[in-house]
C-alpha positions, 0 to 999 in steps of 0.5 A: 868892420865891413858891416860898419863901412857898408852902413856908412855907404848906405847912409851916403846913398840915402843922403844923396837920395834924400837931397834929390827928394828935397830938391837940394842941389847943394846937399847933393853935390856935397856928397861927391868928390871934387871930381865926382860925376853924375850920369842922369836918366837922360844920359847927361853928365855932370862933373865936379861939385860946382857943375853938379850944383849948378845943373841941379839947381837949374833942373830943380827950378825948371822941372817938378822933379818927382821924388825917388822911392829906392831900395838898395840891392847890393854893396860890394867892396872893391878894396878898403877905400872903394865900393859899388852900391847898386839900387833900384828906384822908381818915381811917383810923378807930381799929382799921381799916387803910384810909381810910373814904371817908365821912370824905373831905374837902376842906380849905381854908386861908386863910393871912395873913401877920402880922409876917412869919409865916404864920397860919391865918385860916380852916380849913374841913374840908368832907365830900367825899361825892359823893352818888350818884357812887361813882366820884368817891368811889373816885377821891378815896380812891385819890388819897389812897392812891397 
């Protein structure tokens, strides 16, 4: 049972990332609960599907957002109806062919089950800069490309 639920949560995350990569604000917002929150790489907070849709539409129209290259690291259940997914992600900027280590991030997704469907309650994209520790930056980037 837990394996099936973990697969559904993985699918939720993958749909969210795919929507970002396709620059589809509506599809991204659909993955959230009505009061779900997204905390961006720059620390900005979007709350609720309406705000998430509108702010992402603005971001996508004004910036050439690079796609995520991500890897799920862990899914931990907090109960039958909630779980935390932890992933790592990097981005290949437009016009480049390799990940930019300055865009590496830890991603945390808190999933809750609503009416038998998993939804995002919180998604946080935290920079993985490892200030002063270039070996960790290199290891992180290598893990995303292997």
